[in-house]
Every structure is written in structure tokens, then in C-alpha cells.
C-alpha positions as a Markdown table, in Angstrom:
| # | Residue | x | y | z |
|---|---|---|---|---|
| 1 | Met | -1.5 | 17.2 | -61.5 |
| 2 | Leu | -1.7 | 13.2 | -61.6 |
| 3 | Asp | -1.4 | 12.8 | -57.8 |
| 4 | Leu | 1.2 | 13.5 | -54.7 |
| 5 | Leu | 1.9 | 17.0 | -54.1 |
| 6 | Asp | -1.6 | 18.1 | -53.9 |
| 7 | Leu | -1.7 | 17.8 | -50.2 |
| 8 | Asn | -2.9 | 20.7 | -48.4 |
| 9 | Lys | -1.9 | 23.4 | -50.9 |
| 10 | Gln | -3.6 | 26.4 | -49.8 |
| 11 | Ser | -1.8 | 25.5 | -46.5 |
| 12 | Arg | 1.6 | 25.6 | -48.2 |
| 13 | Arg | 0.2 | 28.7 | -50.5 |
| 14 | Thr | -0.7 | 30.8 | -46.6 |
| 15 | Ala | 3.0 | 29.8 | -45.1 |
| 16 | Tyr | 4.6 | 30.8 | -48.6 |
| 17 | Leu | 3.0 | 34.3 | -48.8 |
| 18 | Ser | 3.5 | 34.9 | -44.4 |
| 19 | Gln | 7.0 | 33.9 | -45.1 |
| 20 | Asn | 7.7 | 36.2 | -47.9 |
| 21 | His | 6.3 | 39.1 | -45.7 |
| 22 | Ile | 8.3 | 38.6 | -42.7 |
| 23 | Ser | 11.5 | 38.7 | -44.6 |
| 24 | Cys | 13.5 | 39.7 | -48.1 |
| 25 | Cys | 14.5 | 37.5 | -50.3 |
| 26 | Ser | 17.7 | 37.2 | -51.7 |
| 27 | Thr | 17.3 | 36.4 | -55.4 |
| 28 | Asp | 19.0 | 33.1 | -56.9 |
| 29 | Phe | 19.3 | 33.4 | -60.6 |
| 30 | Ser | 20.0 | 29.8 | -61.9 |
| 31 | Lys | 19.5 | 27.9 | -65.3 |
| 32 | Thr | 20.7 | 24.3 | -65.4 |
| 33 | Thr | 22.0 | 23.6 | -69.1 |
| 34 | Thr | 22.7 | 19.9 | -69.2 |
| 35 | Arg | 20.7 | 17.3 | -70.0 |
| 36 | Ile | 20.3 | 14.4 | -68.1 |
| 37 | Thr | 19.5 | 11.1 | -69.9 |
| 38 | Leu | 15.5 | 10.9 | -69.3 |
| 39 | Gly | 15.4 | 7.1 | -70.9 |
| 40 | Tyr | 17.8 | 6.2 | -68.1 |
| 41 | Pro | 16.6 | 3.1 | -66.3 |
| 42 | Phe | 17.1 | 3.9 | -62.7 |
| 43 | Leu | 14.0 | 6.8 | -63.1 |
| 44 | Ser | 11.2 | 4.5 | -63.6 |
| 45 | Glu | 12.7 | 2.2 | -60.6 |
| 46 | Val | 12.6 | 4.9 | -58.2 |
| 47 | Gly | 10.6 | 7.8 | -59.1 |
| 48 | Lys | 7.3 | 8.6 | -60.5 |
| 49 | Leu | 5.6 | 10.9 | -63.6 |
| 50 | Tyr | 3.7 | 13.8 | -62.5 |
| 51 | Ala | 1.7 | 15.8 | -64.9 |
| 52 | Tyr | 0.9 | 19.4 | -64.2 |
| 53 | Lys | -1.1 | 21.9 | -66.4 |
| 54 | Lys | -0.4 | 25.5 | -67.4 |
| 55 | Asn | 0.3 | 27.6 | -64.4 |
| 56 | Asp | 0.0 | 24.8 | -62.0 |
| 57 | Ile | 2.2 | 25.4 | -58.7 |
| 58 | Ile | 4.9 | 22.1 | -59.0 |
| 59 | Phe | 6.4 | 23.5 | -55.7 |
| 60 | Trp | 6.5 | 26.8 | -53.5 |
| 61 | Asp | 9.6 | 28.9 | -52.5 |
| 62 | Gly | 10.4 | 27.8 | -48.6 |
| 63 | Glu | 9.2 | 24.5 | -49.2 |
| 64 | Val | 11.4 | 21.7 | -47.4 |
| 65 | Ser | 13.6 | 20.2 | -50.1 |
| 66 | Ser | 13.1 | 16.6 | -49.9 |
| 67 | Ser | 13.2 | 15.3 | -53.7 |
| 68 | Val | 14.8 | 16.3 | -57.2 |
| 69 | Tyr | 12.8 | 17.1 | -60.2 |
| 70 | Phe | 13.7 | 16.5 | -63.4 |
| 71 | Leu | 11.5 | 17.7 | -66.0 |
| 72 | Val | 10.2 | 15.2 | -68.9 |
| 73 | Ser | 8.4 | 18.0 | -71.1 |
| 74 | Gly | 7.6 | 21.3 | -71.1 |
| 75 | Val | 9.0 | 24.3 | -69.6 |
| 76 | Val | 8.9 | 25.8 | -66.1 |
| 77 | Arg | 9.8 | 29.1 | -64.7 |
| 78 | Gly | 11.2 | 29.8 | -61.5 |
| 79 | Thr | 10.1 | 32.9 | -59.2 |
| 80 | Lys | 11.0 | 34.7 | -56.3 |
| 81 | Leu | 8.6 | 37.7 | -54.9 |
| 82 | Phe | 10.3 | 40.3 | -53.0 |
| 83 | Cys | 8.8 | 41.9 | -49.6 |
| 84 | Asp | 7.3 | 45.1 | -52.2 |
| 85 | Gly | 5.3 | 42.8 | -54.3 |
| 86 | Arg | 7.5 | 42.8 | -57.0 |
| 87 | Arg | 8.7 | 39.5 | -58.8 |
| 88 | Gln | 11.8 | 37.9 | -60.4 |
| 89 | Val | 11.6 | 35.1 | -62.5 |
| 90 | Thr | 15.5 | 33.3 | -61.9 |
| 91 | Arg | 15.2 | 31.0 | -64.5 |
| 92 | Phe | 13.7 | 29.0 | -67.2 |
| 93 | Ala | 13.8 | 25.1 | -67.0 |
| 94 | Phe | 13.1 | 23.3 | -70.2 |
| 95 | Ala | 12.6 | 19.5 | -70.8 |
| 96 | Gly | 16.0 | 17.0 | -69.9 |
| 97 | Glu | 16.8 | 19.8 | -67.5 |
| 98 | Ile | 16.6 | 19.1 | -63.5 |
| 99 | Leu | 14.1 | 21.8 | -62.1 |
| 100 | Glu | 15.5 | 20.9 | -58.7 |
| 101 | His | 18.3 | 19.2 | -57.1 |
| 102 | Ala | 17.3 | 18.8 | -53.7 |
| 103 | His | 20.8 | 20.1 | -52.5 |
| 104 | Leu | 19.6 | 22.8 | -50.2 |
| 105 | Lys | 17.4 | 22.4 | -46.9 |
| 106 | His | 14.7 | 24.3 | -48.4 |
| 107 | Ile | 13.5 | 25.2 | -52.0 |
| 108 | Pro | 14.9 | 28.8 | -52.9 |
| 109 | Phe | 12.2 | 29.7 | -55.9 |
| 110 | Thr | 8.4 | 28.8 | -56.5 |
| 111 | Ala | 8.3 | 26.8 | -59.9 |
| 112 | Glu | 5.3 | 27.9 | -61.8 |
| 113 | Ala | 4.6 | 25.6 | -65.0 |
| 114 | Val | 4.6 | 28.0 | -68.1 |
| 115 | Thr | 3.4 | 25.4 | -70.2 |
| 116 | Asp | 1.9 | 21.8 | -69.5 |
| 117 | Ile | 4.3 | 19.7 | -68.1 |
| 118 | Val | 5.4 | 16.2 | -66.8 |
| 119 | Ala | 8.0 | 15.9 | -64.2 |
| 120 | His | 9.7 | 12.8 | -62.8 |
| 121 | Ile | 10.1 | 13.3 | -59.5 |
| 122 | Ile | 12.7 | 11.0 | -57.3 |
| 123 | Pro | 13.3 | 11.2 | -53.5 |
| 124 | Arg | 16.3 | 12.6 | -53.0 |
| 125 | Gln | 17.6 | 9.3 | -50.9 |
| 126 | Cys | 16.7 | 7.3 | -53.9 |
| 127 | Leu | 18.8 | 9.9 | -55.9 |
| 128 | Asp | 21.4 | 9.3 | -53.6 |
| 129 | Asp | 21.7 | 5.5 | -53.5 |
| 130 | Ala | 21.2 | 5.5 | -57.3 |
| 131 | Met | 24.4 | 7.8 | -58.2 |
| 132 | Asp | 26.5 | 5.7 | -54.9 |
| 133 | Ala | 25.8 | 2.7 | -57.6 |
| 134 | Lys | 25.6 | 4.4 | -61.0 |
| 135 | Pro | 28.8 | 6.5 | -61.4 |
| 136 | Glu | 27.9 | 8.0 | -64.7 |
| 137 | Leu | 24.7 | 9.3 | -63.1 |
| 138 | Arg | 26.6 | 10.9 | -60.4 |
| 139 | Arg | 28.6 | 12.8 | -63.1 |
| 140 | Leu | 26.0 | 13.9 | -64.9 |
| 141 | Val | 24.2 | 15.8 | -61.3 |
| 142 | Met | 27.8 | 17.0 | -61.3 |
| 143 | Val | 28.1 | 18.6 | -64.5 |
| 144 | Ser | 24.4 | 19.7 | -64.0 |
| 145 | Ile | 25.4 | 21.7 | -60.6 |
| 146 | Leu | 28.4 | 23.0 | -61.8 |
| 147 | Asp | 26.4 | 24.3 | -65.4 |
| 148 | Glu | 24.0 | 26.1 | -62.9 |
| 149 | Leu | 27.4 | 28.0 | -61.1 |
| 150 | His | 28.5 | 29.3 | -64.5 |
| 151 | Glu | 25.0 | 30.1 | -65.9 |
| 152 | Thr | 24.7 | 32.1 | -62.2 |
| 153 | Gln | 27.7 | 34.0 | -63.1 |
| 154 | Cys | 26.7 | 34.7 | -66.4 |
| 155 | Arg | 23.2 | 35.8 | -65.4 |
| 156 | Ile | 24.9 | 38.7 | -62.9 |
| 157 | Thr | 27.2 | 39.5 | -65.6 |
| 158 | Ala | 24.2 | 40.1 | -67.9 |
| 159 | Leu | 22.4 | 42.0 | -65.4 |
| 160 | Ala | 25.1 | 44.3 | -64.5 |
| 161 | Arg | 26.8 | 45.1 | -67.6 |
| 162 | Leu | 24.6 | 44.3 | -70.5 |
| 163 | Thr | 22.7 | 46.9 | -72.3 |
| 164 | Ala | 18.7 | 46.2 | -72.4 |
| 165 | Gln | 19.1 | 45.1 | -76.6 |
| 166 | Glu | 21.8 | 42.7 | -75.7 |
| 167 | Arg | 19.9 | 41.1 | -72.9 |
| 168 | Val | 16.9 | 40.2 | -75.1 |
| 169 | Ala | 19.1 | 39.3 | -78.0 |
| 170 | Gln | 21.1 | 37.1 | -75.8 |
| 171 | Phe | 17.6 | 35.7 | -74.0 |
| 172 | Leu | 16.7 | 34.6 | -77.6 |
| 173 | His | 19.8 | 32.9 | -78.8 |
| 174 | Asn | 19.7 | 31.0 | -75.7 |
| 175 | Ile | 16.2 | 29.8 | -76.0 |
| 176 | Tyr | 16.7 | 28.8 | -79.8 |
| 177 | Leu | 19.7 | 27.2 | -78.3 |
| 178 | Arg | 17.7 | 25.3 | -75.8 |
| 179 | Ser | 14.3 | 24.7 | -77.5 |
| 180 | Ser | 15.3 | 22.8 | -80.4 |
| 181 | Ala | 14.9 | 25.3 | -83.3 |
| 182 | Asp | 14.0 | 23.6 | -86.6 |
| 183 | Asn | 16.2 | 24.1 | -89.8 |
| 184 | Asp | 14.6 | 27.3 | -90.6 |
| 185 | Gly | 15.4 | 28.9 | -87.5 |
| 186 | Val | 11.8 | 29.1 | -85.7 |
| 187 | Phe | 11.4 | 28.1 | -82.4 |
| 188 | His | 9.0 | 27.6 | -79.6 |
| 189 | Leu | 8.9 | 30.9 | -77.2 |
| 190 | Pro | 6.2 | 29.8 | -74.8 |
| 191 | Met | 6.8 | 32.8 | -71.9 |
| 192 | Gln | 4.6 | 35.8 | -72.1 |
| 193 | Arg | 6.7 | 39.1 | -72.5 |
| 194 | Gln | 6.5 | 39.7 | -68.5 |
| 195 | Asp | 7.9 | 36.6 | -68.2 |
| 196 | Ile | 11.0 | 37.8 | -70.1 |
| 197 | Ala | 10.9 | 41.4 | -68.6 |
| 198 | Asp | 11.4 | 39.6 | -65.2 |
| 199 | Tyr | 14.0 | 37.4 | -65.7 |
| 200 | Leu | 16.1 | 40.3 | -67.7 |
| 201 | Gly | 15.2 | 42.9 | -65.2 |
| 202 | Leu | 13.6 | 44.9 | -67.8 |
| 203 | Thr | 10.1 | 46.7 | -68.1 |
| 204 | Ile | 7.6 | 44.9 | -70.0 |
| 205 | Glu | 7.8 | 47.8 | -72.4 |
| 206 | Thr | 11.1 | 47.9 | -72.7 |
| 207 | Val | 11.0 | 44.1 | -73.9 |
| 208 | Ser | 8.0 | 45.1 | -76.2 |
| 209 | Arg | 9.9 | 48.2 | -77.8 |
| 210 | Ile | 13.2 | 45.8 | -78.3 |
| 211 | Phe | 11.3 | 43.1 | -79.8 |
| 212 | Ser | 9.4 | 45.6 | -82.5 |
| 213 | Lys | 12.7 | 47.0 | -83.3 |
| 214 | Leu | 14.5 | 44.0 | -83.9 |
| 215 | Lys | 11.3 | 42.8 | -86.3 |
| 216 | Arg | 11.7 | 46.2 | -88.0 |
| 217 | Glu | 15.4 | 45.2 | -88.8 |
| 218 | Asn | 14.4 | 41.8 | -89.7 |
| 219 | Arg | 16.6 | 40.5 | -87.2 |
| 220 | Ile | 13.6 | 38.2 | -86.4 |
| 221 | His | 10.0 | 37.5 | -87.4 |
| 222 | Leu | 7.2 | 37.2 | -85.1 |
| 223 | Leu | 5.2 | 34.3 | -86.5 |
| 224 | Ser | 2.6 | 34.3 | -83.8 |
| 225 | Ser | 2.9 | 35.2 | -80.3 |
| 226 | Asn | 4.7 | 32.1 | -79.2 |
| 227 | Arg | 6.8 | 31.4 | -82.2 |
| 228 | Val | 10.0 | 33.2 | -83.2 |
| 229 | Lys | 11.9 | 32.7 | -86.3 |
| 230 | Ile | 15.9 | 34.2 | -86.7 |
| 231 | Pro | 16.0 | 34.1 | -90.6 |
| 232 | Asn | 20.3 | 34.7 | -90.3 |
| 233 | Leu | 21.7 | 33.0 | -87.2 |
| 234 | Pro | 25.3 | 34.1 | -87.9 |
| 235 | Thr | 24.4 | 38.1 | -88.4 |
| 236 | Phe | 22.3 | 37.8 | -85.3 |
| 237 | Lys | 25.2 | 36.7 | -83.7 |
| 238 | Thr | 27.8 | 38.5 | -85.3 |
| 239 | Glu | 26.1 | 42.0 | -85.0 |
| 240 | Leu | 23.9 | 41.9 | -81.6 |
| 241 | Leu | 26.0 | 39.3 | -79.6 |
| 242 | Ala | 29.6 | 40.4 | -80.7 |
| 243 | Asn | 30.2 | 41.7 | -77.2 |
| 244 | Leu | 29.0 | 38.6 | -75.6 |
| 245 | Ala | 32.0 | 36.1 | -77.1 |
């Protein structure tokens, strides 16, 4: 990280762990899909860029929410810890998405860098002032929040009703759309299998088994541990995602 937020990280970690031992968490299934125009002039005027390395903590669950985080590059995972030590990955954020809106008093999840990332961090009051002056910016932020509400509903439905294979197929299709896949259907899958399992409410064994099955059936090609190809997207959608329309 370049400068801010590396204040007393150890005391923040202690406070975080202590909080999780006293009370069980409620899981927030959110996934922002709206891309904010990162070249918007006000960003350089009121915010600062910060760089984080892979696996760095960007902020902790329970911290006072005072800034808005625009993800410029890289991928971030949001996590919650339960009282018994289990982990839920609540979301993955990609470049161009808002990582934290600062619309709650306390941040409801921990954000961890899946890859090296760059984030534009803007104090909440500065963003509020900018939105008052720029209606288009206010509209983009509001649409982003509405997208989160919609995605929350979709996440709940997926966890409650979809089969394990449907969850994995939906996840791969979603990452394909959000990660700017090339014309050959190849896309980057930076998260580990355990991250995917914790996001989908499955075991890592189940996720690995479904990946192997999809590969065997020629639904996907695993080019490397983090590069995947969907050779026939229309067939993938009609045969694996037909019930999700």
C-alpha cells in the first residue's frame, strides 16, 4: 500500500477478531455490477490512489465507514467470519466497480486483495459534495446501489434453489462477463477454488469435482490454474443456465 490505511493495522486486526468473537455475523451477499467512469475528473481532485499487494487487507469488517472505494484495477474479495471460524466470501469486485459505498456507519465485510490492486479512495463527504454538483455522478452511484440490491436477491435465490453445478456454471458465466473475456472465450479466473467454494456455499471438493466434470464434457477448457475458456458460450448458456433465465 502506498500511504494511508497502514496506520495501526495490528490494533485494527485485534479489534476485528474481538468483535467476531463476541457476536455472530449476518451475511451480506452483495456484488456491484455497475462500472463507474474512473476517468471522471473529480476523482483526481478529491481522492487519492492507493496500491495494495495480493492478499493485503484493504479494510476490516466493523471499521467505521468514512470513505468510498472505487476499484481501478485488480480483483477484491469481500469476506465475513462466523463465530465458529467458518468463512463466507460475500462478493468479488472487479475494476470499475465500487468496493465500499460508505452508506453504513460500519463496513459490513473485510476486503482482501485477490490480485495486486489499485483503488481510488474518496472521503464520503467529498463524494457527497461532488454528487450534489454533478447529477450524472449521483445517478451512477445510485444505480450501483440498486444493482447491489438486485444482486443480493439473485444471490439468495442461487444459494437457496440452484444445484451445485448450476451455481458453478452461473459463477463462471458471471466472471466471463465481468472480466472482459477475449474473442476466443478465454477469461482470467484469479480466485482460488476455496474462494469460489466459500462464495457459492459449497465445499472445495464439490467445486473441484464440477470443474473436472465441465472439463470432461468439453463445456470449459482449463488452460491454466487461473485461465479458463468457454469454447461454446451459446451452448453453455442454453444447456447449463436454461433454468436461470
